[in-house]
Every structure is written in C-alpha cells, then in structure tokens.
C-alpha positions as CSV (number, residue, x, y, z in Angstrom):
1,M,-33.7,-23.1,-18.2
2,L,-34.2,-19.5,-19.0
3,D,-33.6,-18.6,-15.4
4,T,-30.2,-20.2,-15.5
5,Y,-29.3,-18.2,-18.6
6,D,-30.4,-14.9,-17.0
7,Q,-28.3,-15.7,-14.0
8,W,-25.1,-16.6,-15.8
9,S,-25.4,-14.6,-19.1
10,G,-22.6,-12.2,-17.9
11,L,-20.0,-15.0,-18.3
12,I,-20.2,-14.8,-22.1
13,P,-18.8,-11.2,-22.4
14,I,-16.3,-11.9,-19.6
15,L,-14.9,-15.0,-21.4
16,C,-14.8,-13.2,-24.8
17,G,-13.0,-10.2,-23.2
18,I,-10.4,-12.5,-21.6
19,Y,-9.9,-14.3,-24.9
20,G,-9.6,-11.0,-26.7
21,L,-6.9,-9.9,-24.3
22,L,-5.0,-13.1,-24.7
23,L,-5.1,-12.6,-28.5
24,A,-4.1,-9.0,-28.2
25,Y,-1.1,-9.8,-26.1
26,R,-0.1,-12.8,-28.3
27,V,-0.6,-15.4,-25.6
28,V,-2.8,-17.5,-27.9
29,P,-2.2,-19.2,-30.3
30,R,1.2,-20.4,-29.0
31,K,2.4,-21.7,-32.4
32,P,0.3,-20.1,-35.2
33,K,0.1,-21.9,-38.5
34,D,0.9,-18.8,-40.5
35,P,3.0,-16.4,-38.4
36,E,2.9,-13.7,-41.1
37,K,-0.8,-13.7,-41.2
38,M,-1.0,-13.5,-37.4
39,D,1.5,-10.6,-37.3
40,L,-0.6,-8.7,-39.8
41,W,-3.7,-9.4,-37.6
42,H,-1.9,-8.0,-34.6
43,R,-0.8,-4.9,-36.4
44,K,-4.4,-4.2,-37.6
45,F,-6.5,-5.3,-34.6
46,G,-4.1,-5.6,-31.6
47,K,-4.5,-2.1,-30.2
48,P,-8.3,-2.0,-30.6
49,M,-8.6,-5.4,-28.9
50,K,-6.5,-4.1,-26.0
51,I,-8.9,-1.3,-25.6
52,A,-12.2,-3.1,-26.2
53,S,-11.6,-6.3,-24.3
54,P,-11.6,-4.7,-20.8
55,F,-14.9,-3.1,-21.6
56,F,-16.4,-6.5,-22.4
57,I,-15.1,-7.8,-19.1
58,I,-16.6,-4.9,-17.2
59,F,-19.9,-5.3,-19.0
60,G,-20.0,-9.0,-18.1
61,I,-19.2,-8.3,-14.5
62,L,-22.0,-5.6,-14.3
63,E,-24.4,-8.0,-15.9
64,L,-23.5,-10.8,-13.4
65,L,-24.1,-8.4,-10.5
66,G,-27.5,-7.4,-11.9
67,V,-26.6,-3.7,-12.5
68,L,-27.6,-4.0,-16.2
C-alpha cells in the first residue's frame, strides 16, 4: 500500500494546483451561494492563488517523475 502512495503522491499537489487555478480564475463555483463573499475572497486571495497554484502543479509533476 505504501508503495502505491509513493508512486502516486504527486497527484495530490497537481490536483490542488488545478483546483486553485480554477478558483482563482472564477471557474468554480459556478453559482456561489454568497456572491459578495466570493468577490471579497477573490480580491484578497485571487492574485496569490494565480501565482502559487502553478508551483503546486510543477512540484507535483516533479514528484511524479521522481526528481524530488
């Protein structure tokens, strides 16, 4: 079981990075329950998420390839 985790552990940061980019570019959620709250979140965290998410994706790819 631990062997499988070591082999596929890079998927977690890749998926988190993709979801972070989708949040940062307002793709998800499609119909937020509270649009004002979501707009406030985007003004506060949108730009940092656009910067950090690609690093998560790159880290996950490097982990899958066995570089890290």
